[in-house]
C-alpha positions in Angstrom: -0.9 5.8 17.7 2.7 4.5 18.2 4.9 5.4 21.1 7.7 7.8 20.3 11.1 6.3 20.2 12.1 2.7 19.5 9.5 -0.1 19.4 9.3 -3.6 18.0 6.1 -5.1 16.5 5.7 -8.8 16.5 5.0 -10.4 13.1 4.0 -13.8 11.8 6.9 -15.4 10.0 4.7 -17.0 7.3 3.0 -13.7 6.4 4.2 -10.8 4.3 3.7 -7.3 5.7 3.3 -3.7 4.7 3.4 -0.7 6.9 1.5 2.5 5.8 2.3 5.7 7.7 -0.8 7.8 8.3 0.8 10.7 10.2 4.2 11.7 11.3 7.3 9.6 10.4 8.4 6.1 11.1 11.8 4.7 10.4 12.1 1.1 9.2 15.7 0.1 9.0 17.5 2.9 7.2 14.4 4.2 5.4 12.1 6.9 6.9 8.5 6.6 5.8 6.1 9.6 5.8 2.4 9.8 5.3 1.0 7.9 2.3 4.2 5.8 1.9 4.1 2.0 2.1 7.0 0.0 3.5 7.0 -3.6 2.3 8.5 -6.4 4.3 8.3 -9.9 2.8 7.7 -13.1 4.7 10.2 -14.7 7.0 10.4 -12.1 9.8 9.4 -12.5 13.4 9.4 -8.8 14.3 9.6 -5.3 12.9 11.9 -2.9 14.7 10.8 0.8 14.3 11.9 4.3 15.3 8.8 6.4 15.7 8.6 10.2 15.6 6.2 12.3 17.7 2.5 11.8 16.9 3.2 9.1 14.3 0.3 6.8 13.3 0.7 3.8 11.1 -1.3 0.8 9.8 0.4 -2.6 9.7 -1.0 -4.9 7.1 -0.2 -8.6 6.8 -1.4 -11.8 5.3 -0.4 -15.0 3.5 1.6 -14.2 0.4 -0.2 -14.5 -2.9 0.5 -17.7 -4.9 0.7 -15.8 -8.2 2.9 -12.8 -9.2 0.9 -9.6 -9.2 1.1 -6.4 -11.1 0.4 -3.3 -9.0 0.0 0.1 -10.5 -1.7 3.3 -9.2 -4.8 1.9 -7.2 -5.0 -1.3 -9.2 -3.8 -4.9 -8.4 -4.0 -7.6 -11.1 -2.3 -10.6 -12.6 -1.3 -8.8 -15.8 -0.9 -5.4 -17.5 -3.9 -6.3 -19.6 -6.1 -6.7 -16.5 -4.7 -3.4 -15.2 -5.6 -1.7 -18.5 -9.2 -3.2 -18.3 -9.5 -2.0 -14.7 -8.3 1.5 -15.6 -10.8 1.7 -18.5 -13.6 0.6 -16.2 -12.5 3.2 -13.6 -12.3 6.0 -16.2 -15.8 5.0 -17.5 -17.3 5.1 -14.0 -18.3 1.4 -14.1 -20.2 -0.1 -11.2 -17.3 -2.5 -10.7 -15.7 0.0 -8.3 -18.9 1.3 -6.6 -19.7 4.9 -5.8 -17.1 7.5 -4.8 -18.9 9.7 -2.2 -16.6 12.7 -2.0 -16.9 16.4 -2.8 -14.1 16.0 -5.4 -15.6 12.9 -7.0 -13.6 10.2 -8.9 -10.0 11.0 -9.5 -8.9 10.1 -13.1 -6.3 7.4 -13.3 -3.1 8.5 -15.1 -2.0 6.6 -18.2 0.2 3.6 -17.2 3.9 3.9 -18.3 3.6 0.9 -20.6 0.6 2.4 -22.6 1.3 3.8 -26.0 0.9 7.5 -26.1 
C-alpha cells in the first residue's frame, strides 16, 4: 500500500520500469493510472515521483532492458508477430506450454490480433 499524497520511489538508472496499479489511482506525471493499467518508464531515471490516491496499491516492476525489440500483444510477449501468432494458437488449443489455468471461469480465449486476416 502506498501513502496517500506525494511520494518518490527510488529507481535504478540502468533499469527500465513499469508501474501496475492494483487498486485506487496513482498519478505519474500528467497521467492518472487506475487498476489494471501499466505505466512504462524507460531506463535513465533515478526516481519516480507519484501522486497517490486513498487506498492505492501498485506494483513496481524493473529490470535490465531487453537487447532485442519485442512485440507485446494481449498476454503475449515475443520477438515477432509470427511468434505471437504461434503462442495464440497454442493458447487457444490449450497446449501444455502455458500450464493449467485453475479458475472457475477457465481459460479466457485470446482475441484475434489486429494484423490477422479476418
